[in-house]
C-alpha positions as semicolon CSV with decimal commas, in nm:
position;residue;x (nm);y (nm);z (nm)
1;X;0,766;-2,422;2,209
2;X;0,378;-2,450;2,313
3;X;0,298;-2,191;2,044
4;X;0,481;-2,371;1,781
5;X;0,383;-2,737;1,866
6;X;0,010;-2,672;1,913
7;X;-0,054;-2,553;1,556
8;X;0,120;-2,864;1,438
9;X;-0,085;-3,083;1,660
10;X;-0,416;-2,929;1,539
11;X;-0,300;-2,937;1,185
12;X;-0,209;-3,312;1,219
13;X;-0,547;-3,415;1,386
14;X;-0,731;-3,198;1,145
15;X;-0,558;-3,405;0,862
16;X;-0,645;-3,712;1,024
17;X;-1,012;-3,676;1,117
18;X;-1,145;-3,433;0,849
19;X;-1,096;-3,239;0,527
20;X;-1,406;-3,050;0,439
21;X;-1,599;-3,279;0,661
22;X;-1,477;-3,599;0,512
23;X;-1,272;-3,874;0,659
24;X;-0,940;-3,882;0,477
25;X;-0,698;-4,178;0,405
26;X;-0,416;-4,286;0,640
27;X;-0,154;-4,211;0,361
28;X;-0,296;-3,843;0,361
29;X;-0,242;-3,830;0,740
30;X;0,109;-3,963;0,724
31;X;0,200;-3,701;0,455
32;X;0,052;-3,419;0,663
33;X;0,243;-3,541;0,975
34;X;0,569;-3,563;0,772
35;X;0,527;-3,209;0,628
36;X;0,409;-3,075;0,983
37;X;0,740;-3,210;1,138
38;X;0,937;-3,047;0,860
39;X;0,739;-2,718;0,916
40;X;0,806;-2,756;1,299
41;X;1,179;-2,767;1,248
42;X;1,191;-2,467;1,015
43;X;0,970;-2,273;1,249
44;X;1,188;-2,362;1,542
45;X;1,500;-2,272;1,344
46;X;1,379;-1,982;1,131
47;X;1,126;-1,807;1,334
48;X;0,928;-1,516;1,191
49;X;1,173;-1,390;0,930
50;X;1,023;-1,051;0,858
51;X;0,810;-0,781;0,982
52;X;0,432;-0,784;0,895
53;X;0,473;-0,446;0,701
54;X;0,711;-0,633;0,461
55;X;0,497;-0,945;0,437
56;X;0,507;-1,083;0,074
57;X;0,194;-1,239;-0,077
58;X;0,254;-1,594;-0,216
59;X;-0,013;-1,772;-0,439
60;X;0,026;-2,147;-0,418
61;X;-0,133;-2,360;-0,682
62;X;-0,130;-2,722;-0,604
63;X;-0,385;-3,005;-0,573
64;X;-0,192;-3,190;-0,296
65;X;-0,399;-3,092;0,022
66;X;-0,140;-3,221;0,278
67;X;0,140;-3,017;0,094
68;X;-0,082;-2,709;0,078
69;X;-0,183;-2,724;0,444
70;X;0,179;-2,746;0,569
71;X;0,325;-2,519;0,323
72;X;0,067;-2,248;0,448
73;X;0,176;-2,324;0,806
74;X;0,553;-2,285;0,715
75;X;0,511;-1,974;0,507
76;X;0,305;-1,803;0,790
77;X;0,574;-1,891;1,032
78;X;0,843;-1,733;0,803
79;X;0,628;-1,414;0,784
80;X;0,486;-1,456;0,431
81;X;0,111;-1,421;0,349
82;X;0,011;-1,735;0,159
83;X;-0,299;-1,810;-0,042
84;X;-0,393;-2,130;-0,196
85;X;-0,555;-2,256;-0,524
86;X;-0,622;-2,645;-0,616
87;X;-0,689;-2,569;-0,987
88;X;-0,539;-2,368;-1,266
89;X;-0,859;-2,155;-1,307
90;X;-0,888;-2,101;-0,948
91;X;-0,526;-1,971;-0,944
92;X;-0,582;-1,734;-1,235
93;X;-0,884;-1,573;-1,062
94;X;-0,710;-1,529;-0,735
95;X;-0,406;-1,404;-0,919
96;X;-0,613;-1,123;-1,067
97;X;-0,772;-1,036;-0,740
98;X;-0,478;-1,058;-0,501
99;X;-0,174;-0,936;-0,723
100;X;0,077;-1,175;-0,537
101;X;0,438;-1,102;-0,505
102;X;0,522;-1,461;-0,606
103;X;0,345;-1,775;-0,747
104;X;0,423;-2,133;-0,661
105;X;0,290;-2,340;-0,953
106;X;0,256;-2,715;-0,971
107;X;0,299;-2,850;-1,322
108;X;0,023;-3,121;-1,301
109;X;-0,315;-2,977;-1,204
110;X;-0,669;-3,120;-1,251
111;X;-0,810;-2,873;-1,507
112;X;-0,489;-2,752;-1,693
113;X;-0,116;-2,811;-1,695
114;X;0,132;-2,558;-1,537
115;X;0,255;-2,451;-1,883
116;X;-0,092;-2,317;-1,978
117;X;-0,131;-2,144;-1,630
118;X;0,224;-1,991;-1,677
119;X;0,147;-1,846;-2,020
120;X;-0,188;-1,702;-1,901
121;X;-0,009;-1,541;-1,597
122;X;0,266;-1,410;-1,791
123;X;0,013;-1,244;-2,042
124;X;-0,155;-1,077;-1,736
125;X;0,163;-0,962;-1,555
126;X;0,501;-1,023;-1,696
127;X;0,708;-0,917;-1,380
128;X;0,552;-1,156;-1,115
129;X;0,813;-1,435;-1,033
130;X;0,705;-1,784;-1,072
131;X;0,860;-2,105;-0,922
132;X;0,740;-2,429;-1,083
133;X;0,710;-2,755;-0,899
134;X;0,731;-3,072;-1,088
135;X;0,730;-3,446;-1,038
136;X;1,006;-3,671;-1,126
137;X;1,050;-3,698;-1,502
138;X;0,919;-3,349;-1,571
139;X;1,265;-3,190;-1,553
140;X;1,295;-3,139;-1,934
141;X;0,943;-2,968;-1,948
142;X;1,035;-2,757;-1,640
143;X;1,368;-2,648;-1,823
144;X;1,160;-2,530;-2,128
145;X;0,909;-2,359;-1,901
146;X;1,202;-2,163;-1,746
147;X;1,257;-2,022;-2,096
148;X;0,877;-1,899;-2,102
149;X;0,928;-1,710;-1,791
150;X;0,946;-1,922;-1,468
151;X;1,228;-1,811;-1,246
152;X;1,306;-2,140;-1,079
153;X;1,170;-2,493;-1,057
154;X;1,206;-2,779;-0,792
155;X;1,149;-3,148;-0,841
156;X;0,911;-3,327;-0,596
157;X;0,972;-3,474;-0,345
158;X;1,192;-3,188;-0,204
159;X;1,280;-3,069;0,142
160;X;1,082;-2,779;0,271
161;X;1,406;-2,584;0,340
162;X;1,492;-2,615;-0,048
163;X;1,170;-2,460;-0,129
164;X;1,189;-2,184;0,122
165;X;1,548;-2,105;-0,009
166;X;1,422;-2,084;-0,356
167;X;1,138;-1,850;-0,259
168;X;1,382;-1,612;-0,077
169;X;1,618;-1,621;-0,383
170;X;1,346;-1,570;-0,618
171;X;1,208;-1,269;-0,460
172;X;1,544;-1,126;-0,414
173;X;1,611;-1,173;-0,784
174;X;1,277;-1,030;-0,878
175;X;1,338;-0,718;-0,657
176;X;1,678;-0,670;-0,806
177;X;1,526;-0,678;-1,155
178;X;1,255;-0,455;-1,084
179;X;1,472;-0,205;-0,904
180;X;1,734;-0,208;-1,218
181;X;1,451;-0,160;-1,448
182;X;1,322;0,135;-1,247
183;X;1,662;0,294;-1,208
184;X;1,709;0,274;-1,600
185;X;1,367;0,458;-1,639
186;X;1,479;0,710;-1,386
187;X;1,812;0,782;-1,546
188;X;1,642;0,818;-1,874
189;X;1,360;1,040;-1,734
190;X;1,618;1,234;-1,527
191;X;1,818;1,321;-1,858
192;X;1,509;1,417;-2,066
193;X;1,260;1,603;-1,821
194;X;1,483;1,912;-1,730
195;X;1,520;1,989;-2,079
196;X;1,135;1,943;-2,143
197;X;1,055;2,145;-1,829
198;X;1,284;2,423;-1,950
199;X;1,093;2,439;-2,292
200;X;0,766;2,439;-2,125
201;X;0,836;2,705;-1,847
202;X;0,971;2,977;-2,088
203;X;0,644;3,006;-2,284
204;X;0,451;2,970;-1,941
205;X;0,627;3,272;-1,805
206;X;0,538;3,472;-2,120
207;X;0,172;3,359;-2,103
208;X;0,164;3,467;-1,731
209;X;0,293;3,798;-1,800
210;X;0,063;3,857;-2,101
211;X;-0,238;3,751;-1,895
212;X;-0,136;3,991;-1,603
213;X;-0,143;4,266;-1,844
214;X;-0,493;4,173;-1,977
215;X;-0,616;4,152;-1,605
216;X;-0,503;4,507;-1,552
217;X;-0,680;4,642;-1,865
218;X;-0,998;4,441;-1,821
219;X;-1,097;4,506;-1,459
220;X;-1,444;4,615;-1,544
221;X;-1,520;4,328;-1,778
222;X;-1,646;4,037;-1,568
223;X;-1,638;3,767;-1,843
224;X;-1,281;3,852;-1,943
225;X;-1,182;3,857;-1,549
226;X;-1,327;3,504;-1,520
227;X;-1,142;3,387;-1,816
228;X;-0,811;3,539;-1,690
229;X;-0,865;3,364;-1,358
230;X;-0,890;3,027;-1,521
231;X;-0,566;3,083;-1,725
232;X;-0,372;3,184;-1,411
233;X;-0,515;2,876;-1,220
234;X;-0,397;2,645;-1,508
235;X;-0,059;2,815;-1,528
236;X;-0,019;2,747;-1,163
237;X;-0,123;2,396;-1,200
238;X;0,125;2,349;-1,496
239;X;0,407;2,518;-1,279
240;X;0,315;2,279;-0,979
241;X;0,342;1,976;-1,244
242;X;0,673;2,082;-1,354
243;X;0,810;2,125;-0,999
244;X;0,687;1,767;-0,918
245;X;0,837;1,617;-1,228
246;X;1,174;1,778;-1,160
247;X;1,151;1,661;-0,783
248;X;1,097;1,307;-0,926
249;X;1,377;1,330;-1,187
250;X;1,625;1,477;-0,949
251;X;1,905;1,227;-0,826
252;X;1,929;1,146;-0,463
253;X;2,189;1,348;-0,255
254;X;2,301;1,353;0,093
255;X;2,343;1,732;0,096
256;X;2,114;1,896;0,365
257;X;2,091;1,590;0,600
258;X;2,122;1,639;0,968
259;X;1,966;1,509;1,292
260;X;1,607;1,636;1,320
261;X;1,329;1,621;1,561
262;X;1,037;1,442;1,360
263;X;0,766;1,565;1,618
264;X;0,866;1,940;1,549
265;X;0,856;1,866;1,165
266;X;0,505;1,714;1,208
267;X;0,386;2,026;1,424
268;X;0,540;2,249;1,157
269;X;0,358;2,065;0,867
270;X;0,016;2,088;1,060
271;X;0,057;2,460;1,103
272;X;0,139;2,501;0,732
273;X;-0,162;2,309;0,650
274;X;-0,406;2,519;0,854
275;X;-0,489;2,771;0,556
276;X;-0,545;2,469;0,313
277;X;-0,776;2,292;0,566
278;X;-0,976;2,600;0,618
279;X;-1,006;2,657;0,247
280;X;-1,172;2,323;0,154
281;X;-1,506;2,411;0,334
282;X;-1,496;2,082;0,519
283;X;-1,529;1,987;0,892
284;X;-1,198;1,814;0,972
285;X;-1,066;1,735;1,301
286;X;-0,682;1,704;1,288
287;X;-0,495;1,541;1,599
288;X;-0,124;1,480;1,646
289;X;-0,024;1,191;1,877
290;X;0,346;1,230;1,909
291;X;0,576;0,995;2,106
292;X;0,757;1,230;2,370
293;X;1,082;1,021;2,377
294;X;1,111;0,974;1,986
295;X;1,481;0,960;1,904
296;X;1,625;1,213;1,644
297;X;1,636;1,106;1,283
298;X;1,914;1,169;1,052
299;X;1,717;1,308;0,760
300;X;1,662;1,598;0,517
301;X;1,412;1,812;0,702
302;X;1,274;1,983;0,405
303;X;1,217;1,658;0,212
304;X;1,035;1,479;0,501
305;X;0,831;1,816;0,525
306;X;0,740;1,763;0,163
307;X;0,640;1,416;0,208
308;X;0,413;1,489;0,505
309;X;0,249;1,794;0,338
310;X;0,158;1,583;0,040
311;X;0,030;1,293;0,271
312;X;-0,181;1,547;0,469
313;X;-0,324;1,711;0,149
314;X;-0,423;1,365;0,011
315;X;-0,582;1,281;0,352
316;X;-0,787;1,614;0,333
317;X;-0,894;1,536;-0,024
318;X;-1,009;1,192;0,070
319;X;-1,259;1,321;0,319
320;X;-1,590;1,427;0,162
321;X;-1,755;1,656;0,414
322;X;-1,625;1,568;0,767
323;X;-1,400;1,342;0,910
324;X;-1,075;1,310;1,103
325;X;-0,700;1,312;1,043
326;X;-0,458;1,159;1,300
327;X;-0,073;1,200;1,271
328;X;0,125;0,962;1,496
329;X;0,498;0,916;1,574
330;X;0,640;0,604;1,710
331;X;0,983;0,432;1,727
332;X;1,069;0,054;1,748
333;X;1,346;-0,187;1,690
334;X;1,358;-0,437;1,418
335;X;1,642;-0,695;1,348
336;X;1,866;-0,479;1,580
337;X;1,784;-0,161;1,365
338;X;1,628;0,149;1,537
339;X;1,332;0,287;1,318
340;X;1,105;0,580;1,356
341;X;0,753;0,575;1,209
342;X;0,515;0,846;1,110
343;X;0,159;0,746;1,049
344;X;-0,108;0,965;0,870
345;X;-0,445;0,810;0,931
346;X;-0,765;0,962;0,762
347;X;-1,132;0,850;0,771
348;X;-1,173;0,927;0,406
349;X;-1,323;0,731;0,129
350;X;-1,048;0,477;0,115
351;X;-0,894;0,318;-0,196
352;X;-0,994;0,018;-0,384
353;X;-0,781;-0,311;-0,344
354;X;-0,700;-0,341;-0,711
355;X;-0,555;0,027;-0,696
356;X;-0,345;-0,028;-0,379
357;X;-0,044;-0,165;-0,578
358;X;-0,051;0,122;-0,826
359;X;-0,083;0,417;-0,589
360;X;0,296;0,488;-0,585
361;X;0,329;0,450;-0,963
362;X;0,415;0,766;-1,137
363;X;0,116;0,935;-1,310
364;X;-0,137;0,705;-1,148
365;X;-0,431;0,896;-1,013
366;X;-0,804;0,858;-0,964
367;X;-0,848;1,213;-0,908
368;X;-1,025;1,426;-1,172
369;X;-0,733;1,670;-1,185
370;X;-0,469;1,455;-1,013
371;X;-0,127;1,451;-1,159
372;X;-0,038;1,130;-1,007
373;X;0,312;1,217;-0,900
374;X;0,264;1,321;-0,521
375;X;0,298;0,967;-0,386
376;X;0,565;0,859;-0,644
377;X;0,774;1,161;-0,532
378;X;0,712;1,071;-0,159
379;X;0,819;0,723;-0,220
380;X;1,140;0,838;-0,398
381;X;1,228;1,061;-0,124
382;X;1,165;0,816;0,162
383;X;1,308;0,499;0,003
384;X;1,582;0,626;-0,223
385;X;1,702;0,930;-0,044
386;X;1,651;0,801;0,314
387;X;1,669;0,427;0,272
388;X;1,342;0,413;0,452
389;X;0,992;0,248;0,368
390;X;0,642;0,394;0,279
391;X;0,337;0,187;0,270
392;X;-0,043;0,227;0,223
393;X;-0,316;0,029;0,402
394;X;-0,680;0,123;0,293
395;X;-1,025;-0,014;0,245
396;X;-1,318;0,167;0,057
397;X;-1,526;0,371;0,289
398;X;-1,304;0,279;0,596
399;X;-1,020;0,531;0,540
400;X;-0,649;0,502;0,487
401;X;-0,335;0,469;0,679
402;X;-0,015;0,569;0,533
403;X;0,313;0,465;0,736
404;X;0,662;0,633;0,669
405;X;0,945;0,433;0,843
406;X;1,286;0,593;0,867
407;X;1,625;0,466;1,008
408;X;1,703;0,649;1,337
409;X;2,023;0,852;1,392
410;X;2,354;0,879;1,228
411;X;2,683;0,724;1,351
412;X;2,723;1,016;1,574
413;X;2,362;1,088;1,677
414;X;2,192;0,726;1,718
415;X;2,145;0,785;2,089
416;X;2,029;1,140;2,083
417;X;1,690;1,217;2,234
418;X;1,468;1,527;2,227
419;X;1,351;1,677;2,537
420;X;1,091;1,430;2,689
421;X;0,914;1,708;2,850
422;X;0,775;1,839;2,513
423;X;0,390;1,804;2,453
424;X;0,310;1,473;2,332
425;X;-0,038;1,534;2,220
426;X;-0,174;1,822;2,007
427;X;-0,487;1,903;1,829
428;X;-0,606;2,158;1,582
429;X;-0,965;2,070;1,669
430;X;-1,257;2,087;1,425
431;X;-1,229;2,347;1,171
432;X;-1,541;2,555;1,153
433;X;-1,725;2,588;0,841
434;X;-1,714;2,965;0,827
435;X;-1,331;2,961;0,829
């Protein structure tokens, strides 16, 4: 109770005595207090509605300072990540920087009306859900703006519970629309690509055979040998591209699933990575911090191994000359669900904030020779095949952490545990330059 009341009191007294260092009116204080009381009821009844890893970013554009202050308090209490803007131009700037998951937009703003802001937002990003907030008498305008792309509207004054319900419903609808659009694309991709792959692989095999013959007959010709090596490397790269595309287009299946020990999968992947780590001419210290009592996970071992190998390769490529890669395993309970986590942490170059929202998009890559399918395939394997979750946290020059969350156990193995006596900490140590 103390933790809920104190923020409300501090918010109330802040509203009474100062806003940006200025004494504000009694009406401002009363509105702040009223909103704060509503927020307190919602916080007490609702609690923190979501885990931090699922926090949705919400941009609120409104010039009512009392409303903004308490709405931020309420959304934080519900587990959202709110950002505010008092003017339309400010909202557009923050929208471009933050890529929010939802926009709360007041129709009457000091510098432009909500319709103009809505139009510009829709031009910038068509899929972001927008909830319009209007005063009494603006309902007809709001109904028209719904046709222009707003997903819902509320007429002021409204109860905070109404707004929170609208936010939850709108986010759910937006997720459903996005998921349906992605599924339609995947269905089309899945039908088309196996045929394309077949048509590309046939000539690749022929080219590979012809190049092998040329290589045998030109062993003493250094120039030709270099050219042959380049052709063979490009054939390998194209074959790798075909395999990744086929993995991405392949429909999900429960075949091959069983109760697996994630710690053993991690150790196996680290051993498989040793030749690659030694081939990159970097000093990289690799360490595994594995939870000894980690429960068994009902999963496809080869698919999880594929995800981990991809994440470890990305972490290695992100480190310029020397650095560290740490792989951690944990388990936790969230909303009565038991979950296992694998974290791959690197001290590499990191990723720009504007690219974070795109890293799991097929064919997006900042690498010179990157295909842009590795993380997209990993996301599909984790989220579609395993009903898990994968997320990336990164900052330029500060490194990257990728967290894979998986449901624990099957109906028959939810309480299974590996042997707690297994080693919980392992290290490959620094790899010397001469290796």
